[in-house]
C-alpha positions in Angstrom: 106.9 81.6 52.7 106.9 85.4 52.9 109.9 85.8 50.6 108.3 83.6 48.0 105.1 85.6 48.1 107.0 88.9 47.9 108.9 87.6 44.9 105.8 86.5 43.1 104.1 89.9 43.7 107.2 91.7 42.4 107.2 89.5 39.3 103.6 90.3 38.6 104.2 94.0 39.1 107.2 93.8 36.7 105.1 92.1 34.1 102.4 94.8 34.4 105.0 97.5 34.0 106.4 95.8 30.9 103.0 95.7 29.3 102.4 99.3 30.2 105.9 100.2 28.7 105.0 98.4 25.4 101.7 100.2 25.2 103.1 103.7 25.8 106.8 103.6 24.8 107.0 100.6 22.4 109.0 98.7 25.1 111.9 101.2 25.3 112.5 100.7 29.0 111.5 97.0 29.2 114.9 95.5 28.2 116.7 97.4 31.0 113.9 96.6 33.5 114.0 92.8 32.7 117.8 92.8 33.2 117.6 94.5 36.6 114.6 92.5 37.8 116.1 89.1 36.8 119.4 89.9 38.5 117.5 90.9 41.6 115.5 87.6 41.5 118.7 85.6 41.2 120.2 87.4 44.2 117.1 86.8 46.2 116.9 83.1 45.3 120.6 82.8 46.2 120.1 84.4 49.6 117.0 82.3 50.3 119.0 79.1 49.4 122.0 80.1 51.5 119.9 80.9 54.6 117.2 78.3 54.0 115.3 77.3 57.1 115.2 73.7 58.3 112.0 72.2 59.4 111.3 71.9 63.2 111.4 68.1 62.6 115.0 68.3 61.1 116.1 70.6 64.0 114.6 68.2 66.6 116.2 65.2 65.0 119.6 66.9 64.6 119.5 67.9 68.3 118.7 64.4 69.4 121.4 62.8 67.3 125.1 63.0 68.3 127.1 62.2 65.2 130.1 61.1 67.3 128.0 58.4 69.0 129.3 55.2 67.3 126.7 53.0 69.1 124.0 55.0 67.4 125.7 54.5 64.0 125.9 50.8 64.8 122.2 50.6 65.5 121.5 52.3 62.2 123.8 49.9 60.4 122.1 46.9 62.1 118.7 48.2 60.9 120.1 48.6 57.4 121.5 45.1 57.4 118.2 43.7 58.6 116.3 45.5 55.9 118.6 44.2 53.2 119.1 40.6 54.6 115.5 40.0 55.6 113.4 42.2 53.4 115.7 42.3 50.3 115.2 46.1 50.1 118.5 46.4 48.3 117.0 44.6 45.3 114.7 47.5 44.6 115.9 49.3 41.4 114.5 52.6 42.5 116.1 52.5 46.0 117.2 56.0 47.0 118.6 57.6 50.1 115.2 59.3 50.7 113.3 56.0 50.4 115.7 54.2 52.6 115.7 56.9 55.2 111.9 56.9 55.3 111.8 53.2 55.7 114.2 53.6 58.6 112.3 56.6 60.0 115.5 58.7 60.0 116.7 61.9 58.4 118.3 61.4 55.0 121.9 62.0 56.1 121.8 59.7 59.2 121.9 56.4 57.3 124.6 57.8 55.0 126.7 58.9 57.9 126.5 55.5 59.6 127.6 53.7 56.5 130.4 56.2 55.8 131.8 56.1 59.3 131.5 52.4 60.1 132.0 50.8 56.7 134.2 53.4 55.0 132.1 53.5 51.8 129.2 55.6 50.5 125.7 54.4 50.7 125.6 53.4 47.0 128.6 51.2 47.3 127.1 49.6 50.5 123.9 48.8 48.6 125.8 47.5 45.6 127.8 45.1 47.8 124.6 43.5 48.9 123.4 43.3 45.4 126.6 41.7 44.2 126.5 39.1 47.0 123.0 38.2 45.8 124.2 38.1 42.3 126.9 35.6 43.2 124.3 33.3 44.6 122.2 33.5 41.5 125.1 33.1 39.2 126.2 29.9 40.9 122.8 28.4 41.7 120.8 29.3 38.5 121.2 29.3 34.8 119.7 32.8 34.4 121.4 35.1 32.0 123.7 37.8 33.3 121.1 40.5 32.4 118.4 38.6 34.3 120.6 38.3 37.3 121.5 42.0 37.1 117.9 43.0 37.0 116.9 40.6 39.7 119.3 42.1 42.2 118.4 45.7 41.5 120.7 47.0 38.9 119.1 49.1 36.1 121.6 48.2 33.5 124.0 45.4 32.5 126.9 47.9 32.2 126.4 49.2 35.8 126.2 45.6 37.0 129.4 44.6 35.2 131.3 47.6 36.5 130.3 47.1 40.1 130.7 43.3 40.0 134.3 43.8 38.7 135.0 46.5 41.3 133.8 44.3 44.2 134.7 40.8 43.1 137.6 41.5 40.8 136.2 39.3 38.0 133.5 39.8 35.4 130.2 38.0 36.2 130.7 35.4 33.5 134.3 34.7 34.7 133.1 34.4 38.2 130.3 32.0 37.2 132.8 29.8 35.3 135.1 29.7 38.3 132.2 28.9 40.6 131.0 26.1 38.3 134.6 24.7 38.1 134.6 24.5 41.9 131.3 22.6 41.9 132.3 20.1 39.2 135.3 18.6 41.0 133.1 18.0 44.1 130.4 16.3 41.9 133.0 14.1 40.2 134.5 13.0 43.6 131.0 12.1 44.8 130.4 10.0 41.7 133.6 8.0 42.2 132.8 7.1 45.8 
C-alpha cells in the first residue's frame, strides 16, 4: 500500500510541476519531465508486480497444501464431480475458475492443479466434457434445437459448442443425434414386432 501511495503523491507533484512549467516557461521542460516520470512509473509498477505480496490467507493455504499429495487432489476432484453431477454447476455459462474455487472454498489454482494432474486436461476441457455429456442426453431425449441444447448445457455460442462436441465425441451434434436416433429406432421396431 505504501508504494501505491508514494506513486500517487509523485504523480500529483509531477502534475503540479507541469502546470508551473507551462505558466512560467510555456511548457519548455514538461515534455522531458513527462518522459522521465512515465518511465519511472512503468519501472515501479513492474517491480511491484514482480515482487507482489501474497495475502496471509494465500500463504497459509499454500503451506497447508502439498501439491504432491495425490489423495488431496483426488478429494478436490471428487468435490468437483459432486458439484457438477449433483448441482449442475458446469451448466453455468459464466462459470470461471474463481467462481468454482470460491464454491469449493479453495485457492484458485488448487482445483486446476487437481484436474491437470489426475485427468490430464485443463479445467476448461474438464468442464466442457461434463457439458457435452449433458448435451448428448438432451440430443437423444429431446427435440430441442442444437442451439437450445448448447445454451442449456452452459455454452455461450453455437460455434464453441460445435467445436467442443466434435473434439470430445468425434461427430457434430446433428450427426451424433442422427446416430443416436438410428440406434433407438431398431429397438422400437423390434418391440413392435414382438
